[in-house]
Each structure stands twice: as structure tokens, then as C-alpha cells.
VOKOLLUM-920350 format. One record per residue (C-alpha): z, x, y. Coordinates in Angstrom, 3 decimals, decimal comma. Each point is the difference from the previous one (the first is absolute). Example, Ala and Ser with C-alpha at 12.3 -4.5 7.8 and 13.67 -1.06 7.14 Angstrom:
BEGIN
R          z          x          y
R      7,800     12,300     -4,500
R     -0,660      1,370      3,440
***
This chain:
BEGIN
R          z          x          y
R     93,790      2,195    150,719
R     -1,654      2,296     -2,128
R     -3,982     -1,013      0,321
R     -0,344      1,876     -3,084
R      1,508     -2,602     -2,065
R     -0,473     -3,223      1,208
R      0,445     -3,132     -2,710
R     -3,575     -2,146     -0,232
R     -0,694     -2,924     -1,600
R     -0,403     -0,695     -3,905
R      2,638      2,666     -0,480
R     -1,963      2,728      1,076
R      1,466      3,096      2,409
R     -2,026      0,860      2,658
R      1,508      3,829      0,036
R     -3,816      1,558      0,423
R     -1,322      0,892      2,996
R     -3,089      2,040      0,138
R      0,019      2,246      3,549
R      2,132      2,142     -2,007
R     -3,161      1,019     -2,344
R     -2,766     -0,845      2,859
R     -2,802      2,621     -0,451
R      0,629      1,452     -3,508
R     -2,677      0,806     -2,340
R      0,483     -3,657     -1,694
R     -0,821     -1,414      3,184
R     -3,339      2,457      0,615
R     -1,230     -1,270     -3,612
R      0,585     -3,908      0,488
R     -1,235      0,045      3,967
R     -3,376      2,336     -0,939
R     -0,599     -1,935     -3,003
R      0,993     -3,449      1,752
R     -2,741      0,482      2,623
R     -2,615      0,931     -2,683
R      0,675     -3,344     -1,880
R     -0,548     -1,556      3,235
R     -2,857      1,491      1,006
R     -1,608     -0,555     -2,933
R      0,776     -3,979      0,071
R     -1,342     -0,090      3,105
R     -3,510      1,073     -1,097
R     -0,104     -3,556     -0,748
R     -0,063     -2,642      3,117
R      2,383     -2,581     -1,531
R      3,107     -0,498      2,050
R      3,318      1,827     -1,794
R      3,416     -1,017     -0,589
R      2,224      3,023     -0,212
R      3,759     -0,409     -0,424
R      2,478      2,985      0,483
R      3,278     -1,907     -2,305
R      1,844      3,352      1,257
R     -0,529      0,693      3,359
R      3,302      1,912      1,176
R     -0,747      0,266      3,755
R     -3,697      1,267     -0,144
R     -0,254      2,621      2,226
R      2,478      2,888     -0,156
R      1,591      2,366      2,691
R      0,195      3,658     -1,796
R      2,570      1,728      2,820
R      2,386     -3,084     -1,251
R      3,758      0,697     -1,238
R     -1,474     -1,583     -3,121
R     -2,911      1,977     -0,783
R      1,345      3,426      1,138
R      3,136     -0,093     -2,307
R     -2,453      0,968     -2,785
R     -2,763      0,793      1,306
R     -2,216     -1,382     -3,047
R     -3,288     -0,145      2,601
R     -0,040      4,126     -0,367
R     -1,419     -0,751     -4,013
R     -2,468     -2,679      1,366
R     -1,462     -0,201      3,406
R      1,333      3,073      1,497
R     -1,083      2,432     -2,505
R     -3,523     -2,130      0,282
R     -0,363     -0,188      3,803
R     -1,244      3,811      0,344
R     -3,131     -0,974     -2,450
R     -1,292     -2,148      1,961
R     -2,889      2,000      1,243
R     -0,866      1,903     -2,709
R     -3,742     -0,507     -1,667
R     -0,379     -2,258     -2,789
R      2,932     -2,819      0,843
R     -1,170     -3,223     -1,755
R     -0,976     -2,372      2,363
R      3,159     -2,655     -1,668
R      2,847      3,159      1,536
R     -2,200      0,125      3,250
R      0,453     -3,964      0,241
R      3,920      0,479     -0,357
R      0,085      2,430      2,245
R     -1,849     -1,557      2,564
R      2,486     -3,275     -0,177
R      2,921      2,728      0,408
R     -2,442      0,705      3,553
R      0,581     -3,247      0,979
R      3,621     -0,774     -0,070
R      0,339      3,486      1,492
R     -1,843      0,650      3,552
R      1,700      3,072      0,960
R     -0,781      0,896     -3,751
R      1,602      1,639     -3,186
R      1,547     -2,411     -2,153
R      3,817     -1,436      1,434
R     -1,196     -3,393     -0,123
R     -1,233     -0,514     -3,662
R     -1,596     -3,552     -1,366
R      1,831     -1,327     -2,968
R     -2,374     -2,406     -2,213
R      0,324     -2,714      2,339
R     -1,994      2,181      3,239
R     -2,163      0,986     -2,280
R     -1,484     -3,295     -1,182
R      0,862     -1,341      3,362
R     -2,775      2,663      1,298
R     -1,919     -0,638     -2,419
R     -0,544     -3,464      0,187
R     -3,028     -1,482      1,173
R     -0,337     -3,328      2,099
R     -0,273     -1,870     -2,813
R      2,903      1,450     -2,348
R      3,228     -1,571     -0,268
R      2,987      2,481     -0,891
R      3,699     -1,659     -0,812
R      2,930      2,425      0,369
R      3,234     -0,977     -2,154
R      3,842      1,904      0,579
R      3,269     -1,516     -0,832
R      2,254      2,931      1,684
R      1,088     -1,566      3,375
R      0,060      3,182      1,821
R     -3,444      1,470     -1,675
R     -1,664     -3,003      0,601
R      0,814     -0,356      3,580
R     -1,674      3,304      0,748
R     -2,577     -1,025     -2,267
R     -0,220     -3,677      3,040
R      0,429      2,367      2,548
R     -3,039      1,864     -0,855
R     -2,514     -2,146     -0,671
R     -0,802     -2,785      1,691
R     -0,133     -3,866     -2,395
R     -2,598     -1,961      0,150
R     -3,206     -1,649     -1,538
R     -0,927      3,122     -1,814
R      3,037      1,596     -0,439
R      2,962     -1,579     -1,395
R      3,351      1,334     -0,569
R      2,411     -1,561     -2,053
R      3,754      0,808     -0,535
R     -0,448     -0,746     -3,737
R      1,141      1,278     -3,671
R     -3,369      1,778     -1,025
R     -0,235     -1,664     -3,570
R      0,617     -3,807      2,049
R     -2,567      0,909      1,707
R     -2,592      1,031     -2,595
R      0,325     -3,489     -1,507
R     -0,026     -1,582      3,844
R     -2,893      1,988      1,221
R     -2,407      0,227     -3,135
R     -2,779     -1,082     -0,440
R     -1,259      0,058      4,029
R     -2,530     -1,903      1,424
R     -2,579      3,279     -0,011
R     -1,047      0,673     -3,782
R      0,553      3,588      0,595
R      3,018      1,958      0,499
R      2,065      3,298     -0,159
R      3,890     -0,533     -1,267
R      2,028      3,032      0,856
R      3,336      0,637     -2,129
R      2,176      2,653      1,434
R      3,691     -0,894     -1,196
R      2,992      2,152     -0,102
R      0,622      0,364     -3,902
R      4,089     -0,105      1,047
R      0,436     -2,169     -3,207
R     -1,496      1,234     -3,198
R     -1,057     -3,851     -0,647
R     -2,706      0,103      2,879
R     -2,103      1,931     -2,216
R     -0,266     -3,060     -2,489
R     -0,092     -2,212      3,284
R     -2,972      1,442      1,832
R     -1,764      0,035     -3,077
R      0,639     -3,690     -0,666
R     -1,018     -0,607      3,448
R     -3,173      1,416     -0,496
R     -0,750     -1,610     -2,745
R      1,132     -3,139      1,001
R     -2,154      0,435      3,609
R     -3,385      0,673     -1,637
R      0,234     -2,332     -2,295
R      0,249     -2,423      2,842
R     -2,245      1,730      2,595
R     -2,564      2,099     -2,479
R     -2,341      0,956      2,758
R      2,794      2,376      2,002
R      0,573      3,756     -0,262
R      3,524      0,588     -1,238
R      1,007      3,827      1,221
R      3,990      0,843     -1,246
R      1,900      3,146      0,996
R      2,302      1,517     -2,544
R      1,746      3,138      0,582
R     -0,021      3,222     -2,522
R      3,663      0,663     -1,035
R      1,786      2,003     -2,610
R      0,781     -3,509     -1,370
R     -3,157     -0,965     -1,228
R      0,520     -4,032      0,766
R     -3,267     -0,360      1,009
R     -1,244     -0,115     -3,439
R      1,645     -3,519     -0,211
R     -2,545     -1,125      3,087
R     -2,604      1,084     -2,316
R      1,032     -0,734     -3,600
R      0,346     -3,648      1,948
R     -3,476     -0,392      1,490
R     -2,424      1,579     -3,065
R      1,490     -2,555     -1,782
R     -0,484     -2,964      2,204
R     -3,940     -0,096     -0,468
R     -0,771      0,783      3,282
R     -3,035      2,435     -0,259
R     -1,049      2,797      2,476
R      2,912      1,738      1,225
R     -0,809      3,146      1,807
R      3,081      2,331      0,165
R      0,229      2,977      2,700
R      2,783      2,731      0,200
R      0,718      3,233      1,608
R      2,908      1,626     -1,314
R      0,903      2,479      2,108
R      2,009      3,383     -0,008
R      2,690      2,403      2,517
R      1,408     -3,582      0,789
R      3,625      0,416      2,250
R      2,690      0,242     -2,667
R      1,832     -3,074      0,810
R     -3,377     -1,826     -0,253
R      0,198     -1,528     -3,735
R     -3,904     -1,787      0,502
R     -2,027      3,145     -0,522
R     -3,340     -2,653      0,156
R     -1,613     -3,807     -0,183
R     -2,260     -1,743     -1,017
R     -1,790     -3,167      0,495
R     -1,247     -3,006     -1,998
R     -2,927     -1,758      1,113
R     -1,156     -2,745     -1,905
R     -3,709     -0,781      0,512
R     -1,048      2,853      2,569
R     -2,998     -0,291      1,686
R     -3,003      1,502     -1,101
R     -0,711      1,152      3,014
R      3,437      1,762      0,909
R     -0,427      2,005     -4,030
R     -1,543      3,880      1,523
R      1,772     -0,310      3,359
R      3,521     -0,601     -1,896
R     -1,084      3,242     -2,436
R     -1,060      2,400      2,725
R      2,874     -0,813      2,321
R      2,674      0,250     -3,309
R     -1,819      3,898     -0,316
R      0,667      0,589      3,726
R      3,478     -1,123      0,261
R      0,693      1,889     -3,383
R     -1,254      3,127      0,729
R      1,670     -0,172      3,720
R      3,435     -0,914     -1,516
R      0,389      2,729     -2,483
R     -0,131     -3,412     -2,837
R      1,044      1,139     -3,253
R     -2,824     -2,152     -1,131
R     -2,084     -3,706      0,973
R     -0,428     -2,810     -2,304
R     -2,654     -2,551      1,248
R     -1,261     -2,200     -3,927
R      0,226     -2,765     -1,534
R      3,543     -1,455     -0,799
R     -2,195     -2,861     -1,595
R     -3,729     -0,354      0,232
R     -2,495     -2,374      0,285
***
């Protein structure tokens, strides 16, 4: 059976596996910014609920056949690793490098923590994490890599169904991370509608939505729907990269952050600037899609 095209529930196809793209410039942006957001939220002592709705396998072997096929990690962690000991590296970048070190006791960056590993590593004793994936092979890898328990729940379930079932959580504060593949054009609108619905039911949550920058510019559908939703305080963070491999259509990526923590704002801006310089970015963007 071709594991890259598995029939799924609700008429969707589970053809995406992140291992083919692990460690690229988009991963660098999303994981550094996730770390900044969690650190900003943890300035308060109250417990956090964290939901990784499209978790995939949680940690990646960059020497696997999938990762080596297109070597997309050369556009991200492979280019950044040599800058790790330079002067002026922002604290958030150092935090990300430190998390990678934790997964590579022999040195290097072969084993790259994905979003689930990052959130699990940054979780405090009082915090709780749920990670979801519907793809059978991806979920099995997730299950092998993480021990499910009271503070870390693994769910083989559809991300959109999980948002409805798990929110609002018992905790009054939370981070919801949405990192879909956007294989279907409709998914830009589906993600926007899911965020709008979830943010109305769990109004104290911070919502982080990743999106690719592609020649078609379909992210505008996501922007338009959120701008008309009535939600306020939506930050846009983008990194557009030059010198991507010719076959790599995604030339950059971005995050929309609904209600970003104030304590993270300055740190996110500093880390974005460093990533922009280190990755020879064409431009970075840090502005309000929707202001307060």
C-alpha cells in the first residue's frame, strides 16, 4: 500500500507526510516562534493546555530516505546550524538550538524535534498537551515516540473534530497550534472557520496558524475570512526566503497568531530578524493582520 495516499474519514485524503519536508525554512520559523509564544505565556504561573492538532510524527530523522529525498532541511536547519555559536544570537534561537541538542546527545541535528516534541519539552509540570494525527503511519510513529499519560494525550483523530471535542479545556489558558498540509484548496477556508468557531468557544486561547507562501497566493482566502470574522488582535509573521531549490515551490511561510502574548512580542521580532538574515530572506513581515 502506498502510505502517501491513504483514504481517510470525511472524504479527505491523507497523502501528506512531513518527513519529506522536515527541517526546512518553514520548520525553522514555526518552531522558533512556537517556542517564543510558549515562553511568553509561561510568564504567568497558571497552567496551560496545549493542542497540536496536526502533530504528524513529532520528531524526525533527517537521515531517513524521506528527508534525504529532496534535502529540504538544507534550506533551514542545515543552513542555520553553523551560525549557532555566533555573537548576537537571540535567546529564542538559542532555546531552539538547545532543544535540538537535547534530542542529539551525540551532537549535530540528525534527530529534529517537531512541534509535538518542542511543546512536550517546554511543558511545565502544571501544563497539559494533546497531540492529534489521523494518518495511521504518522500516528504510529507518534505513539512510539511519546508516552501517553495524564499530561500528554495522543489522539488518532481528525484535527477539526478534535478542536470541537477538546475545546474549551478545563484550563483557562491555552495554545492551539494548527499546521495543516493545505493539500485541498478548501482547507484555507476550513482552517479559518475552525479558528473562528474555537476562538468564540475558548476565548482565552492563543491560536497559531501556519500557512505556506506559494505562487498561487491562496493564503489570502485565510486572511479574508479572518478579517471578516470579528476576531481582533491577529498578528502576521512571515519569512520569504531566496535561493530555495528549483523544485521547492514554497518560497516562504507565515504564522497568524490570534491574541499573541504581550511578553513574546519583542522576542518574536528579534528572532524573526535573525532568521531573515541567516537564511538570506527576501523579506520578513511582522504586522497586524487585524489590530486590537
